[in-house]
N, CA and C atoms of all chains as a GROMACS GRO file, in nm:
protein
  597
    1MET      N    1  -1.996   1.914   4.858
    1MET     CA    2  -2.073   1.804   4.915
    1MET      C    3  -2.198   1.780   4.830
    2THR      N    4  -2.223   1.655   4.796
    2THR     CA    5  -2.338   1.621   4.712
    2THR      C    6  -2.464   1.606   4.798
    3ALA      N    7  -2.574   1.665   4.748
    3ALA     CA    8  -2.701   1.653   4.822
    3ALA      C    9  -2.747   1.507   4.820
    4ARG      N   10  -2.802   1.464   4.929
    4ARG     CA   11  -2.849   1.326   4.938
    4ARG      C   12  -2.979   1.311   4.858
    5ILE      N   13  -2.988   1.204   4.780
    5ILE     CA   14  -3.109   1.179   4.702
    5ILE      C   15  -3.179   1.057   4.760
    6ASP      N   16  -3.304   1.074   4.795
    6ASP     CA   17  -3.382   0.961   4.844
    6ASP      C   18  -3.464   0.904   4.730
    7PRO      N   19  -3.427   0.790   4.678
    7PRO     CA   20  -3.500   0.734   4.563
    7PRO      C   21  -3.637   0.682   4.604
    8ASP      N   22  -3.727   0.682   4.508
    8ASP     CA   23  -3.861   0.625   4.531
    8ASP      C   24  -3.862   0.476   4.500
    9ALA      N   25  -3.763   0.432   4.425
    9ALA     CA   26  -3.751   0.289   4.394
    9ALA      C   27  -3.605   0.259   4.365
   10GLU      N   28  -3.569   0.135   4.382
   10GLU     CA   29  -3.431   0.093   4.355
   10GLU      C   30  -3.433  -0.032   4.268
   11TRP      N   31  -3.331  -0.044   4.185
   11TRP     CA   32  -3.319  -0.164   4.102
   11TRP      C   33  -3.172  -0.200   4.088
   12ASP      N   34  -3.139  -0.320   4.130
   12ASP     CA   35  -3.004  -0.371   4.111
   12ASP      C   36  -3.003  -0.450   3.980
   13ALA      N   37  -2.949  -0.389   3.876
   13ALA     CA   38  -2.948  -0.452   3.743
   13ALA      C   39  -2.835  -0.554   3.729
   14GLY      N   40  -2.748  -0.563   3.828
   14GLY     CA   41  -2.638  -0.659   3.820
   14GLY      C   42  -2.552  -0.633   3.697
   15ASP      N   43  -2.521  -0.739   3.623
   15ASP     CA   44  -2.437  -0.721   3.504
   15ASP      C   45  -2.518  -0.713   3.375
   16MET      N   46  -2.647  -0.689   3.389
   16MET     CA   47  -2.731  -0.671   3.270
   16MET      C   48  -2.681  -0.550   3.190
   17GLY      N   49  -2.682  -0.561   3.057
   17GLY     CA   50  -2.631  -0.451   2.976
   17GLY      C   51  -2.704  -0.436   2.845
   18CYS      N   52  -2.665  -0.334   2.770
   18CYS     CA   53  -2.712  -0.307   2.635
   18CYS      C   54  -2.865  -0.309   2.628
   19GLY      N   55  -2.922  -0.382   2.532
   19GLY     CA   56  -3.067  -0.379   2.512
   19GLY      C   57  -3.143  -0.433   2.632
   20ASP      N   58  -3.089  -0.536   2.696
   20ASP     CA   59  -3.158  -0.593   2.813
   20ASP      C   60  -3.172  -0.488   2.923
   21LEU      N   61  -3.065  -0.413   2.943
   21LEU     CA   62  -3.064  -0.312   3.050
   21LEU      C   63  -3.166  -0.201   3.023
   22VAL      N   64  -3.162  -0.143   2.904
   22VAL     CA   65  -3.250  -0.028   2.880
   22VAL      C   66  -3.396  -0.069   2.863
   23LEU      N   67  -3.419  -0.190   2.814
   23LEU     CA   68  -3.559  -0.234   2.801
   23LEU      C   69  -3.622  -0.253   2.940
   24GLU      N   70  -3.548  -0.314   3.029
   24GLU     CA   71  -3.600  -0.331   3.164
   24GLU      C   72  -3.607  -0.196   3.237
   25LEU      N   73  -3.510  -0.111   3.208
   25LEU     CA   74  -3.512   0.023   3.268
   25LEU      C   75  -3.636   0.100   3.224
   26ARG      N   76  -3.672   0.085   3.100
   26ARG     CA   77  -3.793   0.151   3.048
   26ARG      C   78  -3.916   0.106   3.128
   27HIS      N   79  -3.927  -0.026   3.151
   27HIS     CA   80  -4.041  -0.079   3.225
   27HIS      C   81  -4.043  -0.025   3.368
   28ARG      N   82  -3.926  -0.020   3.429
   28ARG     CA   83  -3.921   0.022   3.570
   28ARG      C   84  -3.948   0.171   3.587
   29ILE      N   85  -3.898   0.252   3.495
   29ILE     CA   86  -3.927   0.396   3.501
   29ILE      C   87  -4.076   0.421   3.479
   30ALA      N   88  -4.136   0.342   3.391
   30ALA     CA   89  -4.278   0.362   3.359
   30ALA      C   90  -4.368   0.337   3.480
   31ARG      N   91  -4.319   0.259   3.575
   31ARG     CA   92  -4.400   0.230   3.694
   31ARG      C   93  -4.398   0.346   3.793
   32LEU      N   94  -4.306   0.440   3.775
   32LEU     CA   95  -4.298   0.553   3.868
   32LEU      C   96  -4.393   0.665   3.827
   33GLU      N   97  -4.420   0.750   3.921
   33GLU     CA   98  -4.496   0.872   3.892
   33GLU      C   99  -4.398   0.978   3.840
   34PRO      N  100  -4.448   1.072   3.758
   34PRO     CA  101  -4.360   1.180   3.711
   34PRO      C  102  -4.290   1.248   3.829
   35GLY      N  103  -4.162   1.271   3.815
   35GLY     CA  104  -4.085   1.338   3.920
   35GLY      C  105  -4.020   1.243   4.019
   36GLN      N  106  -4.066   1.119   4.021
   36GLN     CA  107  -4.006   1.023   4.115
   36GLN      C  108  -3.870   0.976   4.063
   37VAL      N  109  -3.789   0.927   4.155
   37VAL     CA  110  -3.651   0.893   4.122
   37VAL      C  111  -3.626   0.743   4.140
   38LEU      N  112  -3.559   0.686   4.040
   38LEU     CA  113  -3.518   0.546   4.045
   38LEU      C  114  -3.367   0.539   4.065
   39LYS      N  115  -3.326   0.462   4.164
   39LYS     CA  116  -3.184   0.436   4.183
   39LYS      C  117  -3.151   0.304   4.112
   40VAL      N  118  -3.051   0.310   4.026
   40VAL     CA  119  -3.012   0.192   3.950
   40VAL      C  120  -2.866   0.158   3.980
   41ILE      N  121  -2.842   0.033   4.006
   41ILE     CA  122  -2.704  -0.015   4.017
   41ILE      C  123  -2.679  -0.102   3.895
   42ALA      N  124  -2.587  -0.059   3.810
   42ALA     CA  125  -2.560  -0.130   3.684
   42ALA      C  126  -2.410  -0.151   3.669
   43LEU      N  127  -2.371  -0.276   3.668
   43LEU     CA  128  -2.228  -0.310   3.666
   43LEU      C  129  -2.170  -0.326   3.526
   44ASP      N  130  -2.256  -0.331   3.425
   44ASP     CA  131  -2.207  -0.353   3.289
   44ASP      C  132  -2.108  -0.243   3.249
   45PRO      N  133  -1.997  -0.279   3.183
   45PRO     CA  134  -1.899  -0.177   3.146
   45PRO      C  135  -1.950  -0.074   3.048
   46GLY      N  136  -2.060  -0.105   2.980
   46GLY     CA  137  -2.118  -0.008   2.888
   46GLY      C  138  -2.214   0.089   2.954
   47ALA      N  139  -2.251   0.062   3.076
   47ALA     CA  140  -2.353   0.144   3.142
   47ALA      C  141  -2.314   0.290   3.159
   48PRO      N  142  -2.189   0.323   3.193
   48PRO     CA  143  -2.155   0.465   3.208
   48PRO      C  144  -2.179   0.546   3.081
   49ALA      N  145  -2.169   0.483   2.965
   49ALA     CA  146  -2.198   0.553   2.840
   49ALA      C  147  -2.346   0.543   2.804
   50ASP      N  148  -2.405   0.427   2.830
   50ASP     CA  149  -2.543   0.404   2.787
   50ASP      C  150  -2.646   0.480   2.870
   51MET      N  151  -2.622   0.493   2.997
   51MET     CA  152  -2.724   0.557   3.083
   51MET      C  153  -2.748   0.704   3.044
   52PRO      N  154  -2.642   0.785   3.025
   52PRO     CA  155  -2.668   0.923   2.980
   52PRO      C  156  -2.732   0.927   2.842
   53ALA      N  157  -2.691   0.834   2.754
   53ALA     CA  158  -2.750   0.831   2.619
   53ALA      C  159  -2.898   0.798   2.626
   54TRP      N  160  -2.932   0.700   2.707
   54TRP     CA  161  -3.073   0.660   2.720
   54TRP      C  162  -3.157   0.774   2.777
   55CYS      N  163  -3.104   0.842   2.876
   55CYS     CA  164  -3.178   0.954   2.936
   55CYS      C  165  -3.197   1.066   2.833
   56GLY      N  166  -3.093   1.090   2.752
   56GLY     CA  167  -3.105   1.192   2.648
   56GLY      C  168  -3.211   1.157   2.545
   57LEU      N  169  -3.221   1.028   2.511
   57LEU     CA  170  -3.319   0.984   2.412
   57LEU      C  171  -3.461   0.988   2.466
   58THR      N  172  -3.478   0.954   2.591
   58THR     CA  173  -3.612   0.937   2.647
   58THR      C  174  -3.663   1.061   2.719
   59GLY      N  175  -3.572   1.151   2.758
   59GLY     CA  176  -3.615   1.273   2.825
   59GLY      C  177  -3.619   1.263   2.976
   60HIS      N  178  -3.584   1.147   3.030
   60HIS     CA  179  -3.573   1.135   3.174
   60HIS      C  180  -3.441   1.199   3.219
   61ALA      N  181  -3.438   1.245   3.345
   61ALA     CA  182  -3.320   1.320   3.391
   61ALA      C  183  -3.226   1.232   3.471
   62LEU      N  184  -3.101   1.232   3.427
   62LEU     CA  185  -2.998   1.160   3.503
   62LEU      C  186  -2.946   1.259   3.608
   63VAL      N  187  -2.994   1.245   3.729
   63VAL     CA  188  -2.967   1.348   3.829
   63VAL      C  189  -2.839   1.323   3.907
   64SER      N  190  -2.790   1.201   3.904
   64SER     CA  191  -2.665   1.173   3.974
   64SER      C  192  -2.600   1.050   3.912
   65VAL      N  193  -2.470   1.058   3.891
   65VAL     CA  194  -2.395   0.946   3.835
   65VAL      C  195  -2.271   0.922   3.919
   66ALA      N  196  -2.258   0.804   3.970
   66ALA     CA  197  -2.137   0.761   4.038
   66ALA      C  198  -2.127   0.611   4.013
   67PRO      N  199  -2.084   0.574   3.888
   67PRO     CA  200  -2.086   0.432   3.851
   67PRO      C  201  -2.033   0.341   3.962
   68PRO      N  202  -2.106   0.236   3.990
   68PRO     CA  203  -2.218   0.178   3.915
   68PRO      C  204  -2.356   0.225   3.961
   69VAL      N  205  -2.362   0.341   4.030
   69VAL     CA  206  -2.491   0.387   4.082
   69VAL      C  207  -2.540   0.508   4.002
   70TYR      N  208  -2.667   0.502   3.963
   70TYR     CA  209  -2.728   0.609   3.882
   70TYR      C  210  -2.863   0.643   3.944
   71PHE      N  211  -2.893   0.773   3.947
   71PHE     CA  212  -3.025   0.818   3.992
   71PHE      C  213  -3.094   0.884   3.873
   72ILE      N  214  -3.211   0.834   3.839
   72ILE     CA  215  -3.284   0.885   3.722
   72ILE      C  216  -3.422   0.935   3.766
   73ARG      N  217  -3.450   1.061   3.731
   73ARG     CA  218  -3.581   1.118   3.766
   73ARG      C  219  -3.675   1.105   3.646
   74ARG      N  220  -3.792   1.050   3.673
   74ARG     CA  221  -3.890   1.030   3.565
   74ARG      C  222  -3.940   1.164   3.512
   75LYS      N  223  -3.950   1.176   3.381
   75LYS     CA  224  -3.996   1.301   3.322
   75LYS      C  225  -4.144   1.325   3.352
   76ALA      N  226  -4.188   1.446   3.324
   76ALA     CA  227  -4.323   1.487   3.364
   76ALA      C  228  -4.433   1.411   3.292
   77GLU      N  229  -4.420   1.401   3.160
   77GLU     CA  230  -4.530   1.338   3.086
   77GLU      C  231  -4.506   1.188   3.071
   78ARG      N  232  -4.614   1.118   3.042
   78ARG     CA  233  -4.605   0.974   3.018
   78ARG      C  234  -4.529   0.947   2.888
   79SER      N  235  -4.441   0.845   2.890
   79SER     CA  236  -4.367   0.812   2.767
   79SER      C  237  -4.439   0.702   2.693
   80MET      N  238  -3.414   1.447   1.512
   80MET     CA  239  -3.376   1.306   1.527
   80MET      C  240  -3.495   1.218   1.491
   81ALA      N  241  -3.472   1.121   1.404
   81ALA     CA  242  -3.580   1.030   1.365
   81ALA      C  243  -3.629   0.953   1.487
   82ASN      N  244  -3.760   0.934   1.492
   82ASN     CA  245  -3.812   0.858   1.606
   82ASN      C  246  -3.832   0.711   1.573
   83LYS      N  247  -3.772   0.670   1.463
   83LYS     CA  248  -3.781   0.531   1.420
   83LYS      C  249  -3.642   0.469   1.416
   84PHE      N  250  -3.640   0.336   1.423
   84PHE     CA  251  -3.512   0.265   1.414
   84PHE      C  252  -3.538   0.129   1.352
   85CYS      N  253  -3.454   0.092   1.257
   85CYS     CA  254  -3.469  -0.036   1.189
   85CYS      C  255  -3.344  -0.122   1.207
   86VAL      N  256  -3.366  -0.248   1.233
   86VAL     CA  257  -3.257  -0.346   1.236
   86VAL      C  258  -3.287  -0.449   1.128
   87SER      N  259  -3.195  -0.464   1.035
   87SER     CA  260  -3.211  -0.561   0.927
   87SER      C  261  -3.128  -0.684   0.959
   88LEU      N  262  -3.194  -0.800   0.960
   88LEU     CA  263  -3.126  -0.924   0.997
   88LEU      C  264  -3.145  -1.028   0.887
   89THR      N  265  -3.033  -1.092   0.848
   89THR     CA  266  -3.040  -1.193   0.741
   89THR      C  267  -2.997  -1.331   0.789
   90HIS      N  268  -2.976  -1.347   0.918
   90HIS     CA  269  -2.927  -1.476   0.970
   90HIS      C  270  -3.019  -1.534   1.078
   91SER      N  271  -3.010  -1.663   1.095
   91SER     CA  272  -3.077  -1.730   1.207
   91SER      C  273  -2.980  -1.835   1.261
   92LYS      N  274  -3.006  -1.964   1.236
   92LYS     CA  275  -2.915  -2.065   1.290
   92LYS      C  276  -2.782  -2.072   1.214
   93ASP      N  277  -2.774  -2.007   1.100
   93ASP     CA  278  -2.647  -2.004   1.027
   93ASP      C  279  -2.549  -1.905   1.088
   94ASN      N  280  -2.599  -1.816   1.173
   94ASN     CA  281  -2.510  -1.726   1.247
   94ASN      C  282  -2.586  -1.676   1.370
   95THR      N  283  -2.588  -1.757   1.472
   95THR     CA  284  -2.668  -1.727   1.591
   95THR      C  285  -2.614  -1.606   1.666
   96ASP      N  286  -2.486  -1.578   1.650
   96ASP     CA  287  -2.426  -1.461   1.715
   96ASP      C  288  -2.488  -1.333   1.657
   97LYS      N  289  -2.492  -1.325   1.525
   97LYS     CA  290  -2.550  -1.207   1.461
   97LYS      C  291  -2.700  -1.196   1.491
   98ALA      N  292  -2.769  -1.309   1.487
   98ALA     CA  293  -2.913  -1.307   1.512
   98ALA      C  294  -2.942  -1.256   1.653
   99THR      N  295  -2.861  -1.299   1.748
   99THR     CA  296  -2.882  -1.258   1.887
   99THR      C  297  -2.852  -1.110   1.905
  100VAL      N  298  -2.739  -1.066   1.855
  100VAL     CA  299  -2.700  -0.925   1.875
  100VAL      C  300  -2.800  -0.832   1.806
  101ALA      N  301  -2.853  -0.875   1.693
  101ALA     CA  302  -2.953  -0.792   1.625
  101ALA      C  303  -3.071  -0.762   1.717
  102PHE      N  304  -3.117  -0.862   1.790
  102PHE     CA  305  -3.231  -0.840   1.878
  102PHE      C  306  -3.192  -0.767   2.007
  103VAL      N  307  -3.069  -0.782   2.051
  103VAL     CA  308  -3.022  -0.702   2.165
  103VAL      C  309  -3.026  -0.553   2.128
  104VAL      N  310  -2.977  -0.522   2.009
  104VAL     CA  311  -2.976  -0.383   1.964
  104VAL      C  312  -3.119  -0.333   1.940
  105ALA      N  313  -3.202  -0.419   1.884
  105ALA     CA  314  -3.342  -0.380   1.864
  105ALA      C  315  -3.409  -0.350   1.998
  106ASN      N  316  -3.377  -0.427   2.098
  106ASN     CA  317  -3.434  -0.402   2.230
  106ASN      C  318  -3.381  -0.273   2.291
  107ALA      N  319  -3.256  -0.239   2.260
  107ALA     CA  320  -3.202  -0.110   2.305
  107ALA      C  321  -3.281   0.004   2.240
  108ALA      N  322  -3.316  -0.014   2.114
  108ALA     CA  323  -3.391   0.091   2.042
  108ALA      C  324  -3.533   0.104   2.096
  109VAL      N  325  -3.602  -0.008   2.109
  109VAL     CA  326  -3.740   0.000   2.157
  109VAL      C  327  -3.742   0.044   2.304
  110GLY      N  328  -3.640   0.004   2.377
  110GLY     CA  329  -3.629   0.047   2.517
  110GLY      C  330  -3.598   0.194   2.531
  111SER      N  331  -3.547   0.254   2.424
  111SER     CA  332  -3.515   0.397   2.424
  111SER      C  333  -3.627   0.480   2.363
  112GLY      N  334  -3.742   0.417   2.345
  112GLY     CA  335  -3.860   0.491   2.300
  112GLY      C  336  -3.873   0.504   2.151
  113LYS      N  337  -3.793   0.431   2.074
  113LYS     CA  338  -3.801   0.438   1.927
  113LYS      C  339  -3.907   0.341   1.874
  114GLU      N  340  -3.976   0.384   1.770
  114GLU     CA  341  -4.063   0.292   1.696
  114GLU      C  342  -3.968   0.199   1.620
  115THR      N  343  -3.962   0.074   1.661
  115THR     CA  344  -3.854  -0.012   1.614
  115THR      C  345  -3.905  -0.127   1.529
  116LEU      N  346  -3.837  -0.146   1.417
  116LEU     CA  347  -3.869  -0.254   1.324
  116LEU      C  348  -3.748  -0.346   1.310
  117VAL      N  349  -3.771  -0.477   1.319
  117VAL     CA  350  -3.669  -0.573   1.277
  117VAL      C  351  -3.717  -0.632   1.145
  118PHE      N  352  -3.636  -0.612   1.042
  118PHE     CA  353  -3.669  -0.667   0.910
  118PHE      C  354  -3.597  -0.800   0.895
  119LEU      N  355  -3.675  -0.906   0.886
  119LEU     CA  356  -3.620  -1.041   0.874
  119LEU      C  357  -3.623  -1.082   0.728
  120SER      N  358  -3.505  -1.109   0.672
  120SER     CA  359  -3.500  -1.156   0.533
  120SER      C  360  -3.398  -1.268   0.522
  121VAL      N  361  -3.389  -1.327   0.404
  121VAL     CA  362  -3.299  -1.441   0.377
  121VAL      C  363  -3.319  -1.547   0.488
  122GLU      N  364  -3.215  -1.597   0.550
  122GLU     CA  365  -3.230  -1.706   0.649
  122GLU      C  366  -3.303  -1.660   0.776
  123ALA      N  367  -3.303  -1.531   0.803
  123ALA     CA  368  -3.366  -1.482   0.926
  123ALA      C  369  -3.517  -1.503   0.928
  124VAL      N  370  -3.579  -1.524   0.812
  124VAL     CA  371  -3.725  -1.543   0.812
  124VAL      C  372  -3.765  -1.666   0.894
  125ARG      N  373  -3.674  -1.759   0.910
  125ARG     CA  374  -3.706  -1.880   0.989
  125ARG      C  375  -3.737  -1.845   1.134
  126LEU      N  376  -3.679  -1.735   1.182
  126LEU     CA  377  -3.703  -1.693   1.321
  126LEU      C  378  -3.848  -1.652   1.344
  127ALA      N  379  -3.919  -1.622   1.237
  127ALA     CA  380  -4.058  -1.581   1.250
  127ALA      C  381  -4.150  -1.700   1.279
  128GLN      N  382  -4.094  -1.821   1.266
  128GLN     CA  383  -4.175  -1.941   1.294
  128GLN      C  384  -4.172  -1.972   1.444
  129LYS      N  385  -4.289  -1.994   1.500
  129LYS     CA  386  -4.296  -2.028   1.642
  129LYS      C  387  -4.206  -2.147   1.673
  130GLY      N  388  -4.126  -2.133   1.775
  130GLY     CA  389  -4.042  -2.243   1.822
  130GLY      C  390  -3.905  -2.251   1.757
  131TYR      N  391  -3.886  -2.182   1.642
  131TYR     CA  392  -3.757  -2.197   1.573
  131TYR      C  393  -3.641  -2.143   1.656
  132ALA      N  394  -3.663  -2.036   1.730
  132ALA     CA  395  -3.554  -1.975   1.808
  132ALA      C  396  -3.525  -2.052   1.937
  133ASP      N  397  -3.612  -2.148   1.972
  133ASP     CA  398  -3.590  -2.224   2.094
  133ASP      C  399  -3.455  -2.294   2.088
  134GLY      N  400  -3.380  -2.283   2.193
  134GLY     CA  401  -3.251  -2.351   2.198
  134GLY      C  402  -3.136  -2.267   2.146
  135ILE      N  403  -3.165  -2.150   2.086
  135ILE     CA  404  -3.056  -2.061   2.043
  135ILE      C  405  -3.020  -1.973   2.162
  136HIS      N  406  -2.903  -1.994   2.214
  136HIS     CA  407  -2.862  -1.922   2.335
  136HIS      C  408  -2.712  -1.896   2.329
  137GLU      N  409  -2.676  -1.778   2.283
  137GLU     CA  410  -2.536  -1.740   2.276
  137GLU      C  411  -2.482  -1.712   2.416
  138GLU      N  412  -2.360  -1.756   2.439
  138GLU     CA  413  -2.296  -1.729   2.568
  138GLU      C  414  -2.288  -1.578   2.592
  139GLY      N  415  -2.326  -1.537   2.711
  139GLY     CA  416  -2.318  -1.395   2.746
  139GLY      C  417  -2.442  -1.315   2.712
  140PHE      N  418  -2.540  -1.382   2.649
  140PHE     CA  419  -2.664  -1.314   2.611
  140PHE      C  420  -2.785  -1.392   2.663
  141ALA      N  421  -2.897  -1.324   2.668
  141ALA     CA  422  -3.021  -1.394   2.700
  141ALA      C  423  -3.056  -1.485   2.582
  142PRO      N  424  -3.135  -1.590   2.605
  142PRO     CA  425  -3.178  -1.676   2.493
  142PRO      C  426  -3.250  -1.594   2.386
  143LEU      N  427  -3.228  -1.631   2.260
  143LEU     CA  428  -3.285  -1.552   2.150
  143LEU      C  429  -3.438  -1.546   2.158
  144GLY      N  430  -3.501  -1.657   2.192
  144GLY     CA  431  -3.647  -1.656   2.201
  144GLY      C  432  -3.697  -1.555   2.304
  145GLU      N  433  -3.624  -1.544   2.412
  145GLU     CA  434  -3.661  -1.448   2.517
  145GLU      C  435  -3.641  -1.304   2.468
  146LEU      N  436  -3.532  -1.280   2.397
  146LEU     CA  437  -3.506  -1.146   2.342
  146LEU      C  438  -3.617  -1.106   2.244
  147MET      N  439  -3.658  -1.203   2.161
  147MET     CA  440  -3.763  -1.174   2.063
  147MET      C  441  -3.897  -1.150   2.131
  148ALA      N  442  -3.926  -1.230   2.233
  148ALA     CA  443  -4.053  -1.212   2.304
  148ALA      C  444  -4.056  -1.077   2.376
  149ASN      N  445  -3.944  -1.039   2.436
  149ASN     CA  446  -3.937  -0.910   2.504
  149ASN      C  447  -3.954  -0.795   2.405
  150PHE      N  448  -3.896  -0.812   2.288
  150PHE     CA  449  -3.906  -0.710   2.183
  150PHE      C  450  -4.053  -0.690   2.144
  151ALA      N  451  -4.121  -0.800   2.118
  151ALA     CA  452  -4.262  -0.790   2.077
  151ALA      C  453  -4.348  -0.733   2.190
  152LYS      N  454  -4.321  -0.776   2.313
  152LYS     CA  455  -4.399  -0.730   2.428
  152LYS      C  456  -4.383  -0.579   2.449
  153ALA      N  457  -4.264  -0.528   2.414
  153ALA     CA  458  -4.238  -0.385   2.430
  153ALA      C  459  -4.294  -0.302   2.314
  154GLY      N  460  -4.356  -0.368   2.218
  154GLY     CA  461  -4.418  -0.294   2.107
  154GLY      C  462  -4.337  -0.298   1.978
  155GLY      N  463  -4.230  -0.375   1.975
  155GLY     CA  464  -4.151  -0.384   1.853
  155GLY      C  465  -4.222  -0.463   1.745
  156THR      N  466  -4.187  -0.430   1.622
  156THR     CA  467  -4.250  -0.495   1.506
  156THR      C  468  -4.146  -0.574   1.427
  157MET      N  469  -4.189  -0.689   1.374
  157MET     CA  470  -4.102  -0.766   1.285
  157MET      C  471  -4.171  -0.778   1.149
  158TYR      N  472  -4.102  -0.732   1.046
  158TYR     CA  473  -4.148  -0.754   0.910
  158TYR      C  474  -4.073  -0.876   0.855
  159VAL      N  475  -4.147  -0.965   0.792
  159VAL     CA  476  -4.089  -1.088   0.738
  159VAL      C  477  -4.097  -1.083   0.586
  160CYS      N  478  -3.982  -1.093   0.523
  160CYS     CA  479  -3.973  -1.083   0.377
  160CYS      C  480  -4.056  -1.194   0.311
  161SER      N  481  -4.156  -1.153   0.238
  161SER     CA  482  -4.250  -1.248   0.180
  161SER      C  483  -4.185  -1.349   0.084
  162PRO      N  484  -4.107  -1.304  -0.016
  162PRO     CA  485  -4.048  -1.404  -0.106
  162PRO      C  486  -3.947  -1.496  -0.037
  163CYS      N  487  -3.875  -1.444   0.063
  163CYS     CA  488  -3.779  -1.528   0.137
  163CYS      C  489  -3.855  -1.636   0.214
  164PHE      N  490  -3.972  -1.597   0.267
  164PHE     CA  491  -4.055  -1.687   0.347
  164PHE      C  492  -4.115  -1.797   0.257
  165LYS      N  493  -4.165  -1.752   0.143
  165LYS     CA  494  -4.228  -1.848   0.051
  165LYS      C  495  -4.126  -1.945  -0.006
  166LYS      N  496  -4.009  -1.892  -0.039
  166LYS     CA  497  -3.902  -1.977  -0.095
  166LYS      C  498  -3.871  -2.094  -0.004
  167ARG      N  499  -3.879  -2.068   0.127
  167ARG     CA  500  -3.845  -2.172   0.226
  167ARG      C  501  -3.965  -2.256   0.268
  168LYS      N  502  -4.079  -2.227   0.206
  168LYS     CA  503  -4.202  -2.305   0.231
  168LYS      C  504  -4.235  -2.311   0.380
  169LEU      N  505  -4.232  -2.193   0.444
  169LEU     CA  506  -4.264  -2.186   0.587
  169LEU      C  507  -4.414  -2.165   0.606
  170ASP      N  508  -4.457  -2.176   0.731
  170ASP     CA  509  -4.600  -2.174   0.762
  170ASP      C  510  -4.645  -2.036   0.809
  171GLU      N  511  -4.724  -1.969   0.727
  171GLU     CA  512  -4.767  -1.834   0.761
  171GLU      C  513  -4.870  -1.832   0.874
  172ASN      N  514  -4.920  -1.949   0.912
  172ASN     CA  515  -5.015  -1.956   1.024
  172ASN      C  516  -4.944  -1.985   1.157
  173SER      N  517  -4.814  -1.982   1.155
  173SER     CA  518  -4.739  -2.012   1.277
  173SER      C  519  -4.631  -1.906   1.301
  174LEU      N  520  -4.676  -1.781   1.302
  174LEU     CA  521  -4.581  -1.671   1.321
  174LEU      C  522  -4.568  -1.633   1.469
  175VAL      N  523  -4.450  -1.591   1.508
  175VAL     CA  524  -4.429  -1.544   1.645
  175VAL      C  525  -4.499  -1.409   1.666
  176ALA      N  526  -4.518  -1.373   1.792
  176ALA     CA  527  -4.582  -1.244   1.824
  176ALA      C  528  -4.501  -1.129   1.765
  177GLY      N  529  -4.571  -1.034   1.709
  177GLY     CA  530  -4.506  -0.914   1.656
  177GLY      C  531  -4.464  -0.926   1.511
  178ALA      N  532  -4.476  -1.046   1.451
  178ALA     CA  533  -4.428  -1.067   1.314
  178ALA      C  534  -4.542  -1.060   1.214
  179SER      N  535  -4.513  -1.000   1.099
  179SER     CA  536  -4.609  -1.004   0.989
  179SER      C  537  -4.532  -1.014   0.858
  180ILE      N  538  -4.593  -1.085   0.763
  180ILE     CA  539  -4.528  -1.107   0.633
  180ILE      C  540  -4.559  -0.988   0.543
  181VAL      N  541  -4.453  -0.930   0.487
  181VAL     CA  542  -4.471  -0.810   0.405
  181VAL      C  543  -4.385  -0.818   0.279
  182GLY      N  544  -4.419  -0.735   0.184
  182GLY     CA  545  -4.334  -0.716   0.067
  182GLY      C  546  -4.240  -0.599   0.090
  183GLY      N  547  -4.152  -0.578  -0.003
  183GLY     CA  548  -4.049  -0.475   0.012
  183GLY      C  549  -4.104  -0.334   0.030
  184ALA      N  550  -4.224  -0.310  -0.022
  184ALA     CA  551  -4.280  -0.175  -0.012
  184ALA      C  552  -4.298  -0.131   0.133
  185LYS      N  553  -4.332  -0.226   0.220
  185LYS     CA  554  -4.352  -0.190   0.362
  185LYS      C  555  -4.220  -0.148   0.426
  186LEU      N  556  -4.112  -0.213   0.388
  186LEU     CA  557  -3.981  -0.173   0.441
  186LEU      C  558  -3.944  -0.035   0.388
  187VAL      N  559  -3.966  -0.014   0.260
  187VAL     CA  560  -3.934   0.116   0.200
  187VAL      C  561  -4.017   0.225   0.267
  188GLU      N  562  -4.144   0.196   0.292
  188GLU     CA  563  -4.232   0.293   0.357
  188GLU      C  564  -4.177   0.330   0.496
  189PHE      N  565  -4.135   0.227   0.571
  189PHE     CA  566  -4.085   0.253   0.706
  189PHE      C  567  -3.960   0.340   0.703
  190LEU      N  568  -3.872   0.311   0.605
  190LEU     CA  569  -3.744   0.382   0.600
  190LEU      C  570  -3.752   0.517   0.531
  191SER      N  571  -3.860   0.543   0.462
  191SER     CA  572  -3.863   0.656   0.369
  191SER      C  573  -3.859   0.792   0.436
  192ASP      N  574  -3.886   0.800   0.564
  192ASP     CA  575  -3.878   0.932   0.629
  192ASP      C  576  -3.744   0.953   0.698
  193GLY      N  577  -3.645   0.872   0.658
  193GLY     CA  578  -3.511   0.896   0.711
  193GLY      C  579  -3.473   0.811   0.829
  194SER      N  580  -3.549   0.703   0.854
  194SER     CA  581  -3.515   0.615   0.965
  194SER      C  582  -3.377   0.552   0.946
  195PRO      N  583  -3.296   0.550   1.051
  195PRO     CA  584  -3.169   0.478   1.040
  195PRO      C  585  -3.193   0.328   1.037
  196CYS      N  586  -3.096   0.255   0.983
  196CYS     CA  587  -3.109   0.110   0.976
  196CYS      C  588  -2.970   0.047   0.992
  197VAL      N  589  -2.960  -0.048   1.084
  197VAL     CA  590  -2.834  -0.122   1.099
  197VAL      C  591  -2.859  -0.265   1.053
  198SER      N  592  -2.755  -0.327   0.999
  198SER     CA  593  -2.772  -0.459   0.939
  198SER      C  594  -2.682  -0.563   1.004
  199TYR      N  595  -2.739  -0.681   1.022
  199TYR     CA  596  -2.664  -0.795   1.075
  199TYR      C  597  -2.684  -0.915   0.983
   0.00000   0.00000   0.00000
């Protein structure tokens, strides 16, 4: 059984993808406090590959993946 | 892993598909925390002129002007090839946000520490 995650913010990205998706994601994560969680709904077919890659590049934690829903925890320090 | 990323673009209205995708990829790089440069040369230097990208809107993508504005707003840099710009007699006082006219040495400097570069 998966633990329930209560996000601090939610964003429905719709079919936004590639550069548009991660650029807006960067802005939205930056608005959170370190440790807070953003729930993202991303329908783009590239999102299942891009979201883990983006988290790996930026250092934010992808704490749950169930496409099209992703939970990302903001890293400790400011990016 | 290099913390820089370069996108080299040589097209504008002669290939709006390539011009658009170049900025989509550049936005992916800057959105991923990379110090990102778009190097505009050959026909792409026209994009550095205010208003030139207006009306370029590839199906399935955001308008090119919006992609470029988002890129600059996120901290992305555009280097504009000086001889390409001069050859086309463009106006250096009418550059879009984030653009600056440079010679080849600035591109070499940016790439010299091993930055990757993709070309369109």
